[in-house]
VEXDREN-2710 file (C-alpha; in Angstrom, 1 decimal):
% VEXDREN-2710
k/r/px/py/pz
1/MET/7.0/-17.9/-9.0
2/ARG/9.8/-17.8/-6.5
3/PHE/11.4/-14.8/-4.8
4/HIS/15.0/-13.7/-4.1
5/SER/16.3/-11.0/-1.8
6/THR/17.1/-7.6/-3.3
7/ARG/20.5/-8.0/-1.6
8/ASN/21.3/-11.6/-2.5
9/ARG/20.0/-13.2/-5.6
10/ALA/21.2/-16.6/-4.4
11/HIS/18.7/-16.5/-1.5
12/VAL/15.5/-17.8/-3.0
13/VAL/12.2/-18.9/-1.3
14/ASP/8.7/-19.7/-2.4
15/PHE/5.6/-17.5/-1.9
16/ALA/4.6/-19.0/1.5
17/GLN/8.1/-18.7/2.9
18/ALA/8.3/-15.1/1.6
19/ILE/5.1/-13.9/3.2
20/PHE/5.8/-15.4/6.6
21/ALA/9.4/-14.2/6.6
22/GLY/8.4/-10.6/5.6
23/LEU/12.0/-9.4/5.3
24/ALA/14.8/-11.5/3.9
25/PRO/17.5/-12.5/6.5
26/ASP/20.0/-10.1/4.9
27/GLY/17.7/-7.2/5.3
28/GLY/16.7/-7.2/1.6
29/LEU/13.1/-7.2/0.3
30/TYR/11.7/-10.2/-1.5
31/PHE/11.4/-9.7/-5.2
32/PRO/9.9/-12.0/-7.9
33/ASP/12.6/-14.2/-9.4
34/THR/10.8/-14.5/-12.7
35/GLU/8.2/-12.4/-14.5
36/PRO/4.9/-14.2/-15.5
37/ASN/3.5/-13.2/-18.8
38/LEU/-0.1/-12.2/-18.1
39/ARG/-0.6/-10.1/-21.2
40/GLU/-3.0/-12.5/-22.9
41/LEU/-5.0/-12.9/-19.7
42/ILE/-5.3/-9.2/-19.4
43/LEU/-6.2/-8.5/-23.0
44/ARG/-8.9/-11.2/-23.1
45/ALA/-10.6/-10.2/-19.8
46/PRO/-14.1/-8.9/-20.5
47/GLU/-15.1/-5.5/-19.2
48/THR/-17.9/-7.1/-17.2
49/CYS/-15.6/-9.4/-15.3
50/SER/-16.0/-8.9/-11.5
51/PHE/-12.9/-7.7/-9.6
52/ASP/-12.7/-10.8/-7.4
53/ARG/-12.9/-13.1/-10.4
54/LEU/-10.2/-11.1/-12.3
55/ALA/-8.0/-11.2/-9.2
56/GLY/-8.5/-14.9/-8.9
57/GLU/-7.4/-15.5/-12.5
58/LEU/-4.4/-13.3/-11.9
59/VAL/-3.5/-15.2/-8.7
60/HIS/-3.6/-18.5/-10.6
61/GLY/-1.5/-17.0/-13.4
62/ILE/1.1/-15.8/-11.0
63/PHE/1.1/-18.7/-8.5
64/PRO/-0.1/-21.8/-10.3
65/GLU/2.0/-24.0/-8.1
66/HIS/0.3/-22.8/-4.9
67/PHE/-3.3/-22.1/-6.1
68/ASP/-5.2/-24.0/-8.7
69/VAL/-8.0/-22.1/-10.5
70/ALA/-10.8/-23.1/-8.0
71/THR/-8.7/-22.3/-5.0
72/ALA/-7.5/-19.0/-6.4
73/LEU/-11.0/-17.9/-7.2
74/GLU/-12.4/-18.9/-3.8
75/LEU/-9.5/-17.2/-2.0
76/CYS/-10.2/-13.9/-3.9
77/ARG/-13.9/-14.2/-3.4
78/ARG/-13.4/-14.3/0.3
79/ALA/-10.7/-11.6/0.3
80/PHE/-12.6/-9.1/-1.9
81/PRO/-16.2/-8.5/-1.0
82/PHE/-15.4/-4.9/-2.1
83/ALA/-14.0/-3.6/-5.4
84/PRO/-12.4/-0.5/-6.9
85/GLN/-14.6/2.0/-8.8
86/LEU/-13.5/4.1/-11.8
87/ARG/-15.0/7.7/-11.8
88/PRO/-14.5/10.0/-14.8
89/LEU/-13.5/13.5/-13.6
90/THR/-12.7/15.2/-16.9
91/ASP/-12.4/14.0/-20.5
92/GLN/-8.8/12.9/-19.7
93/VAL/-8.7/12.3/-16.0
94/TYR/-10.2/9.4/-14.2
95/LEU/-10.2/8.7/-10.4
96/LEU/-9.6/5.1/-9.5
97/GLU/-11.5/5.0/-6.1
98/LEU/-9.7/2.4/-3.9
99/TYR/-11.5/3.3/-0.7
100/HIS/-14.6/1.1/-0.7
101/GLY/-13.1/-1.5/1.6
102/PRO/-13.6/-1.9/5.3
103/SER/-11.0/0.7/6.4
104/CYS/-11.8/3.1/3.4
105/ALA/-8.2/3.0/2.0
106/PHE/-6.4/1.4/-0.8
107/LYS/-4.4/-0.8/1.6
108/ASP/-7.5/-2.9/2.2
109/PHE/-6.8/-4.7/-1.0
110/GLY/-3.3/-5.9/-0.1
111/ALA/-4.1/-6.6/3.5
112/ALA/-7.3/-8.6/2.7
113/PHE/-5.4/-10.8/0.3
114/LEU/-2.4/-11.3/2.6
115/ALA/-4.7/-12.2/5.5
116/ALA/-6.6/-14.8/3.3
117/ALA/-3.4/-16.2/2.0
118/MET/-1.8/-16.6/5.4
119/GLU/-4.9/-18.2/6.8
120/HIS/-4.8/-20.6/3.8
121/PHE/-1.2/-21.6/4.5
122/LEU/-1.7/-21.9/8.3
123/ALA/-4.8/-24.1/8.0
124/GLY/-4.1/-27.4/9.7
125/GLU/-0.7/-26.4/11.0
126/ASP/0.3/-26.1/14.7
127/ARG/2.1/-22.7/14.5
128/ARG/1.3/-19.0/15.0
129/ALA/2.3/-15.8/13.2
130/VAL/2.9/-12.4/14.7
131/ILE/2.2/-9.6/12.3
132/LEU/4.5/-6.7/13.0
133/THR/3.9/-3.6/10.9
134/ALA/4.6/0.2/10.9
135/THR/2.0/2.6/9.7
136/SER/2.0/6.2/8.6
137/GLY/-1.8/6.2/8.6
138/ASP/-3.8/3.8/6.5
139/THR/-1.8/0.6/6.7
140/GLY/-2.5/0.1/10.3
141/SER/-6.3/0.3/10.1
142/ALA/-6.3/-1.9/6.9
143/VAL/-4.2/-4.6/8.6
144/ALA/-6.2/-4.4/11.8
145/ARG/-9.5/-5.0/10.0
146/ALA/-8.1/-7.7/7.6
147/PHE/-6.4/-9.8/10.4
148/HIS/-9.0/-9.2/13.2
149/ARG/-9.8/-12.6/14.8
150/ARG/-7.9/-14.6/12.2
151/PRO/-7.0/-17.9/13.9
152/GLY/-3.3/-18.4/14.7
153/ILE/-2.4/-14.8/14.0
154/ASP/-1.6/-11.9/16.4
155/VAL/-1.1/-8.3/15.1
156/VAL/1.2/-5.6/16.5
157/ILE/1.0/-2.1/14.9
158/LEU/3.4/0.7/15.4
159/TYR/2.3/4.3/14.6
160/PRO/3.8/7.7/15.2
161/SER/2.2/9.6/18.1
162/GLY/0.4/12.8/16.9
163/ARG/1.2/12.1/13.2
164/VAL/-1.9/10.3/12.1
165/SER/-5.4/11.7/11.8
166/PRO/-7.7/11.2/14.8
167/LEU/-9.9/8.9/12.7
168/GLN/-6.9/6.9/11.5
169/GLU/-5.8/6.5/15.1
170/ARG/-9.3/5.3/16.2
171/GLN/-9.4/2.8/13.4
172/LEU/-6.2/1.1/14.5
173/THR/-6.5/1.5/18.3
174/THR/-10.1/0.3/18.8
175/VAL/-10.0/-3.2/17.3
176/GLY/-8.8/-5.2/20.2
177/ASP/-8.8/-9.0/20.5
178/ASN/-5.7/-10.2/18.6
179/VAL/-4.7/-6.6/17.5
180/THR/-2.4/-4.4/19.6
181/ALA/-1.4/-0.8/18.8
182/LEU/1.9/0.7/19.9
183/GLU/2.0/4.5/20.0
184/VAL/5.6/5.4/19.3
185/ARG/7.0/8.8/20.5
186/GLY/8.6/9.6/17.1
187/SER/8.1/9.7/13.4
188/PHE/7.0/7.1/10.9
189/ASP/10.6/6.6/9.9
190/ASP/11.3/5.7/13.5
191/CYS/8.5/3.1/13.4
192/GLN/9.8/1.7/10.2
193/ARG/13.4/1.5/11.5
194/MET/12.2/-0.3/14.6
195/VAL/10.3/-2.9/12.6
196/LYS/13.2/-3.5/10.2
197/THR/15.6/-3.8/13.1
198/ALA/13.3/-6.4/14.8
199/PHE/13.2/-8.5/11.6
200/LEU/17.0/-8.5/11.4
201/ASP/17.4/-9.5/15.1
202/THR/18.0/-13.3/14.8
203/GLU/17.6/-13.9/18.5
204/LEU/14.3/-12.1/18.5
205/THR/13.0/-13.8/15.4
206/ARG/14.0/-17.2/17.0
207/ARG/11.8/-16.4/20.0
208/VAL/8.9/-14.6/18.2
209/PRO/7.5/-15.8/14.8
210/LEU/7.5/-12.4/13.2
211/THR/6.1/-11.4/9.8
212/SER/5.0/-8.1/8.3
213/ALA/1.9/-6.8/6.6
214/ASN/3.0/-3.5/5.2
215/SER/4.5/-3.2/1.8
216/ILE/7.7/-4.7/3.1
217/ASN/5.8/-8.0/2.7
218/ILE/5.6/-9.1/-1.0
219/GLY/2.2/-10.7/-0.2
220/ARG/0.8/-7.3/0.6
221/LEU/2.3/-5.7/-2.5
222/ILE/1.4/-8.1/-5.3
223/PRO/-2.4/-7.9/-4.9
224/GLN/-2.2/-4.2/-5.3
225/ALA/-1.2/-4.8/-8.9
226/PHE/-4.7/-6.3/-9.5
227/TYR/-6.6/-2.9/-9.5
228/TYR/-4.2/-1.5/-12.1
229/VAL/-5.3/-4.4/-14.3
230/ASP/-9.0/-3.9/-13.4
231/ALA/-8.9/-0.2/-14.3
232/PHE/-7.3/-1.0/-17.7
233/VAL/-9.9/-3.7/-18.4
234/ARG/-12.8/-1.3/-17.7
235/LEU/-11.4/1.7/-19.4
236/ARG/-10.0/0.0/-22.5
237/PRO/-13.2/-0.2/-24.6
238/SER/-14.0/3.5/-24.3
239/ILE/-10.6/5.2/-25.1
240/ALA/-8.0/5.0/-27.8
241/SER/-5.3/7.1/-26.1
242/ASP/-2.3/6.1/-24.1
243/ILE/-3.0/5.3/-20.4
244/VAL/-0.8/6.7/-17.6
245/PHE/-1.3/6.0/-13.9
246/CYS/-0.7/8.7/-11.4
247/VAL/0.1/7.3/-8.0
248/PRO/0.2/9.3/-4.7
249/SER/3.4/7.9/-3.1
250/GLY/4.9/7.7/0.3
251/ASN/6.6/4.4/0.9
252/PHE/6.3/3.6/-2.8
253/GLY/4.6/0.2/-2.5
254/ASN/1.6/1.2/-4.5
255/LEU/3.7/2.5/-7.4
256/THR/5.9/-0.6/-7.3
257/ALA/2.8/-2.8/-7.6
258/GLY/1.8/-0.9/-10.7
259/VAL/5.2/-1.3/-12.2
260/PHE/5.0/-5.0/-11.5
261/ALA/1.7/-5.1/-13.4
262/TRP/3.4/-3.4/-16.4
263/ARG/6.3/-5.8/-16.3
264/TRP/3.8/-8.7/-16.3
265/GLY/2.0/-7.5/-19.4
266/LEU/-0.2/-4.5/-18.6
267/PRO/-0.3/-2.2/-21.6
268/VAL/0.4/1.1/-19.9
269/SER/2.5/4.0/-21.2
270/GLY/3.9/5.3/-18.0
271/PHE/3.5/6.3/-14.3
272/ILE/3.7/9.5/-12.4
273/ALA/5.1/9.3/-8.8
274/ALA/3.2/12.1/-6.9
275/THR/4.6/13.1/-3.6
276/ASN/4.3/15.9/-1.1
277/VAL/7.4/17.8/-0.1
278/ASN/9.0/14.5/1.1
279/ASP/10.2/14.2/-2.5
280/VAL/13.4/12.1/-2.4
281/VAL/12.2/9.9/-5.3
282/PRO/11.1/12.7/-7.7
283/ARG/14.5/14.3/-7.0
284/TYR/16.2/11.0/-7.8
285/LEU/14.3/10.8/-11.1
286/VAL/15.7/14.1/-12.2
287/SER/19.2/13.9/-10.8
288/GLY/20.0/10.2/-10.4
289/ASP/21.1/10.9/-6.9
290/PHE/19.1/9.2/-4.1
291/ARG/19.4/11.0/-0.8
292/PRO/17.0/9.9/2.0
293/ARG/16.3/12.5/4.7
294/PRO/14.2/12.9/7.7
295/SER/10.5/13.2/6.8
296/ARG/8.6/16.5/7.2
297/PRO/5.0/16.6/8.4
298/THR/2.4/17.7/5.9
299/VAL/-1.4/17.7/5.4
300/ALA/-0.9/14.4/3.4
301/ASN/0.5/12.6/6.4
302/ALA/0.5/9.0/5.0
303/MET/3.1/10.2/2.4
304/ASP/5.4/11.7/5.0
305/VAL/8.3/9.3/4.3
306/GLY/11.9/10.4/4.0
307/ASP/13.4/7.0/3.2
308/PRO/10.9/4.9/1.3
309/SER/11.5/1.1/1.7
310/ASN/10.2/0.1/-1.7
311/PHE/12.7/2.2/-3.6
312/GLU/15.0/-0.8/-3.2
313/ARG/12.5/-2.9/-5.2
314/MET/12.2/-0.1/-7.8
315/LEU/16.0/-0.2/-8.3
316/GLU/15.8/-4.0/-8.7
317/ILE/13.1/-3.7/-11.3
318/PHE/15.1/-1.3/-13.5
319/GLY/18.5/-2.8/-12.7
320/ALA/19.5/0.3/-10.9
321/ASP/19.4/2.2/-14.2
322/HIS/18.3/5.7/-13.5
323/GLN/17.6/6.5/-17.2
324/ASP/15.4/3.4/-17.6
325/MET/13.4/4.2/-14.5
326/HIS/13.0/7.9/-15.5
327/ALA/11.8/6.8/-19.0
328/MET/8.9/5.0/-17.4
329/ILE/8.2/7.0/-14.2
330/GLY/7.9/10.8/-13.9
331/GLY/8.0/12.6/-10.6
332/GLU/5.9/15.4/-9.4
333/THR/5.8/17.2/-6.0
334/ALA/2.9/19.1/-4.4
335/THR/3.2/21.5/-1.5
336/ASP/0.5/21.8/1.2
337/GLU/-0.8/24.9/-0.4
338/GLN/-1.1/23.2/-3.8
339/ILE/-2.8/20.2/-2.2
340/LEU/-5.4/22.4/-0.4
341/GLU/-6.0/24.5/-3.5
342/THR/-6.6/21.3/-5.6
343/MET/-9.1/20.0/-3.0
344/ARG/-10.9/23.4/-3.0
345/ARG/-11.0/23.8/-6.8
346/VAL/-12.3/20.2/-7.5
347/HIS/-15.0/20.5/-4.9
348/GLN/-16.1/23.8/-6.3
349/ALA/-16.1/22.7/-9.9
350/ALA/-17.3/19.1/-9.6
351/GLY/-18.8/18.8/-6.1
352/VAL/-16.2/16.0/-5.4
353/PHE/-14.4/15.8/-2.1
354/LEU/-10.8/14.6/-2.3
355/ASP/-8.5/13.4/0.5
356/PRO/-5.2/15.2/0.6
357/HIS/-3.2/12.3/-0.8
358/THR/-5.5/11.9/-3.8
359/ALA/-5.3/15.7/-4.3
360/ALA/-1.5/15.5/-4.5
361/GLY/-2.0/12.9/-7.2
362/LEU/-4.5/14.9/-9.1
363/CYS/-2.3/18.0/-8.9
364/ALA/0.5/16.0/-10.4
365/ALA/-1.8/14.5/-13.1
366/GLU/-2.9/18.0/-14.2
367/ARG/0.7/19.2/-14.3
368/TYR/1.6/16.2/-16.4
369/LEU/-1.2/16.8/-18.9
370/ALA/-0.2/20.5/-19.2
371/GLY/3.3/19.4/-20.1
372/ASP/4.8/18.7/-23.5
373/GLY/3.9/15.5/-25.3
374/ALA/1.1/14.4/-23.0
375/SER/-1.9/16.2/-24.3
376/ASP/-3.6/13.1/-25.7
377/ALA/-3.1/10.8/-22.8
378/SER/-5.7/9.5/-20.4
379/VAL/-4.6/9.6/-16.8
380/ILE/-5.9/7.3/-14.1
381/ALA/-5.3/9.0/-10.8
382/LEU/-5.4/6.7/-7.8
383/ALA/-7.9/7.9/-5.1
384/THR/-6.2/6.2/-2.2
385/ALA/-8.5/7.1/0.8
386/HIS/-12.0/8.3/1.6
387/PRO/-12.0/12.0/2.1
388/ALA/-14.0/11.6/5.4
389/LYS/-10.8/10.1/6.9
390/PHE/-9.3/13.6/6.9
391/PRO/-12.3/15.8/7.9
392/GLU/-10.1/18.6/9.4
393/VAL/-8.0/18.9/6.2
394/VAL/-11.1/18.7/3.9
395/GLU/-12.9/21.4/5.9
396/ARG/-9.8/23.6/5.9
397/ALA/-9.7/23.3/2.1
398/THR/-13.5/23.4/1.2
399/GLY/-15.3/24.8/4.2
400/GLU/-17.3/21.6/4.5
401/ARG/-16.9/18.1/5.9
402/PRO/-17.8/15.1/3.9
403/ASP/-20.3/12.6/5.3
404/LEU/-18.7/9.9/7.3
405/PRO/-19.5/6.3/6.1
406/ARG/-21.0/4.2/8.8
407/ARG/-18.0/1.9/8.9
408/LEU/-15.9/4.9/9.9
409/ALA/-18.4/6.6/12.2
410/GLU/-18.8/3.6/14.4
411/VAL/-15.1/3.6/15.5
412/MET/-15.3/7.1/16.9
413/ASP/-17.4/6.0/19.8
414/ARG/-15.0/3.2/20.8
415/PRO/-12.3/3.8/23.5
416/LYS/-8.7/4.1/22.3
417/LYS/-6.4/1.3/23.5
418/ALA/-2.7/1.9/22.7
419/ILE/0.5/1.2/24.5
420/PRO/3.0/4.1/24.6
421/MET/6.5/3.2/23.4
422/GLU/9.9/5.0/23.1
423/PRO/11.3/5.0/19.5
424/THR/14.0/2.4/20.2
425/ALA/14.5/-1.1/18.9
426/ASP/15.2/-2.3/22.4
427/ALA/11.8/-1.2/23.7
428/LEU/10.1/-3.0/20.9
429/SER/12.1/-6.2/21.3
430/LYS/11.4/-6.3/25.0
431/TYR/7.6/-5.9/24.4
432/LEU/7.5/-8.6/21.7
433/VAL/9.4/-11.2/23.8
434/GLU/7.3/-10.5/26.9
435/GLN/3.9/-10.6/25.1
436/HIS/4.5/-12.9/22.1
437/GLY/7.6/-14.9/22.8
438/GLU/7.7/-18.7/23.2
439/GLU/7.5/-18.4/27.0
440/ALA/4.5/-16.1/26.8
441/GLN/2.6/-18.5/24.6
442/ARG/3.0/-21.4/27.0
END
């Protein structure tokens, strides 16, 4: 598989080039130039297959020129000492728990694979990589954990001051070593704009070997397709109904990964894009008019995105055909009140804590099942983060706080280390050159 820019099909690179570049030179996002046919592999995978083995077989199926079978299996064995878990919630709704990794969020899957792949390609080479990434919450902690102490790699994470939860902030500001957190006086959209501008600055990228580890990077995105396949393989023997995935969505990388899996052969009937009030994509799915706007803060902060980057890839998948996209993807929006009510109701009925993003997804799933023509479907709702990462919101909704996993509790006792930064491209460029430029490395 090779990759072209969403803005220039003539610009084509291989996988290694794509993951180290992060963003294409023209500002486009890298996109698969061909579609592998993985349907037979998916349909023959046994229910008992471990996640890391299934991921390894998918990696070889997608990238046979880069990873032979043995290399792919070993890479995924090292990347994934954790796995997704499928929990039935009702007769028709299943939670796909994606928070059993080191940072307790779904982004552990993509970050862990990208880190292992970069380390694989850098082995034996005399060069460095500087990971530059923006986070609205969970990306930063997942990247920090995945790349911590990886040889030849430095990590710089931008996050919006006051707009991530206290626990999320501790997770990304207490790692140290090769990981630096920049606390930006602005929104996530500001952070994302600063990162995009940095990648398009040819003088900066000449002096600093930048790459990204959020869903701008195709190497972070593709492995997220693996848990859609895993969920289908495990659920297939027990149901005969259509399967629909409901995806809490902010920057839309997670949904894009699911649509990739479908295009590559995953038998799925559709997707639901669940957002909070930052609903530019659900509005597009209804109207065909995409209008980015400044993000609004909500209780589901990781979804507070007003101009989602991966919408560009979604347009590429569907040839910018609004009707084709709308036929496969439905959009649903949940307000703060609806999110909190869903958290409260599910805890009272089933004793299950939900984080606010998962609650937005479950609210959307229930609305979908109550609609016309969906009564027989089975919906897999992605549970994207451990509820203990949002104790204040969970307590506000349920009156209780979930137990904190040990891997989360230990970070609260560590001192925060973050560098304040103004929300400007110049401020970021100055920092990167001073700390990670060629001169600084000598």
